[in-house]
Structures are given as C-alpha cells and as structure tokens.
C-alpha positions in Angstrom: -51.5 -25.0 -41.8 -52.3 -24.4 -38.2 -53.7 -21.1 -36.9 -51.1 -18.4 -36.4 -50.6 -17.1 -32.8 -48.9 -13.7 -33.2 -47.2 -14.0 -29.8 -43.5 -14.9 -29.8 -43.7 -15.6 -26.1 -46.2 -18.4 -26.8 -44.7 -19.5 -30.1 -40.9 -19.3 -29.7 -40.6 -20.4 -33.4 -43.0 -17.7 -34.7 -40.2 -15.9 -36.7 -38.5 -19.1 -37.7 -40.2 -22.5 -38.2 -43.8 -21.0 -38.2 -42.8 -18.4 -40.7 -41.0 -21.0 -42.8 -44.0 -23.3 -42.8 -46.3 -20.5 -44.0 -43.8 -19.5 -46.7 -43.8 -23.0 -48.0 -47.6 -23.2 -47.9 -47.9 -20.0 -49.8 -45.4 -21.2 -52.3 -43.8 -19.6 -55.3 -44.0 -20.3 -59.0 -47.0 -21.9 -60.5 -49.9 -21.9 -58.1 -47.9 -19.9 -55.5 -47.8 -16.3 -54.7 -45.3 -14.1 -56.5 -42.8 -12.1 -54.4 -44.1 -8.9 -55.9 -47.7 -9.6 -54.6 -46.4 -10.4 -51.2 -44.2 -7.3 -51.2 -47.2 -5.1 -52.0 -49.1 -6.3 -49.0 -46.0 -6.2 -46.8 -45.3 -2.6 -47.8 -48.8 -1.6 -46.7 -48.3 -3.3 -43.3 -45.0 -1.6 -43.0 -46.6 1.8 -43.9 -49.3 1.3 -41.2 -46.6 0.2 -38.7 -44.6 3.3 -39.4 -47.6 5.5 -38.9 -48.3 3.8 -35.6 -44.9 4.7 -34.3 -46.2 8.3 -33.8 -49.2 7.1 -31.8 -48.9 7.4 -28.1 -52.0 5.6 -26.7 -53.8 2.3 -27.6 -57.0 4.3 -27.9 -55.4 6.5 -30.5 -54.1 3.4 -32.3 -57.7 2.0 -32.4 -59.1 5.2 -33.9 -56.3 6.2 -36.3 -54.6 3.0 -37.5 -56.8 -0.1 -36.7 -59.5 0.6 -39.3 -56.8 0.6 -42.0 -55.3 -2.6 -40.7 -58.8 -4.2 -40.9 -59.2 -2.8 -44.4 -56.4 -5.1 -45.5 -59.0 -7.9 -45.4 -60.8 -6.4 -48.3 -57.6 -5.9 -50.3 -56.7 -9.6 -49.7 -60.2 -10.7 -50.7 -60.0 -8.6 -53.9 -56.5 -10.0 -54.8 -57.8 -13.6 -54.2 -60.3 -13.1 -57.0 -58.1 -11.4 -59.5 -56.4 -13.5 -62.2 -53.0 -13.0 -63.5 -50.9 -15.3 -65.7 -53.5 -18.1 -65.5 -53.9 -18.1 -61.8 -55.0 -16.0 -58.9 -52.8 -13.1 -57.6 -52.8 -14.8 -54.1 -53.7 -18.3 -53.0 -55.8 -19.7 -50.2 -52.8 -20.1 -47.9 -51.9 -16.4 -48.3 -55.5 -15.4 -47.6 -55.6 -17.5 -44.5 -52.3 -16.2 -43.2 -53.3 -12.6 -43.7 -56.8 -13.1 -42.2 -55.3 -14.9 -39.1 -52.8 -12.1 -38.6 -55.2 -9.2 -39.2 -57.7 -10.7 -36.8 -55.1 -10.6 -34.0 -54.3 -6.9 -34.4 -57.0 -5.4 -32.2 -55.6 -3.3 -29.4 -52.1 -2.0 -29.8 -49.3 -1.0 -32.1 -47.2 -3.9 -30.5 -49.7 -6.4 -32.1 -49.2 -4.6 -35.5 -45.4 -4.7 -35.0 -45.4 -8.4 -34.3 -47.5 -8.9 -37.4 -45.0 -6.9 -39.4 -42.1 -8.9 -38.0 -43.8 -12.2 -38.8 -44.7 -11.1 -42.3 -41.0 -10.0 -42.8 -39.9 -13.5 -41.8 -42.3 -15.2 -44.1 -41.1 -13.0 -47.0 -37.5 -13.9 -46.2 -38.3 -17.7 -46.3 -40.5 -17.2 -49.4 -37.8 -15.5 -51.3 -35.5 -18.5 -50.5 -38.0 -20.8 -52.1 -37.2 -19.3 -55.5 -33.7 -20.7 -55.4 -35.0 -24.3 -55.0 -36.8 -24.5 -58.3 
C-alpha cells in the first residue's frame, strides 16, 4: 500500500477509495485483523480526539494530547508481537497504517480529527469485508 496522506484536500478519496484499499490490505479472517482489535485501537483514538475537543491552543494539544497519540505506536508494536488463535493480533498492513497516521499527527487537533475520520472509514470498509467470506 502507498503511504497515507492524512489530508482530504490533497487526497479527495481519503475517506473512500484510500480507506477501502487499507481495509482490504488489513483484511479479515485468517491472517487479517479482527474487528475487535481494530475497534480497541479506534476507541483509543476516539478517546484522545474527544479529550482534544476541550483544548484551545495547538501548544496545549502538543503538551496534553500529542504524547498519548505517539504512545499508540508502542501499543501497536506490542499487539504486532502478540499471538492469538494461531496468528498475530494485528498484521503488517495495520501496523503500517497506524504508524503512517500517527506520524502525521504533530501539531493540531485537526490532524488528530482527520486521523479519527480516516480510521472510522477504514473500519466501515473492514466490517463490510466480513460479508464477502
């Protein structure tokens, strides 16, 4: 998969074709990531995004929220090494998607909100993959 650009002005298909492509790369079923695992990570992004709504300045965002966004990298790395049901909790495509997105959240709650929206779209497409088995 190509590198994600979390900017819907530059990638008009960010919440559509780009998200769908990542959902397919992440997959479901054997070798793919289960919806429950994706949901755990999405819930954490959603929680951070909700906390960021009370933040008024980018500087405050960098001090109060950004460190916890970056900490998601360690949670993803841990999940990528844990086994469950004969496979890893998350696969390489999921790790790459999360790392690409987390790397782009640096300065503002708007960046985190775009990450949340992209992740939401990926989850929607990922859930639709279950019906194709």
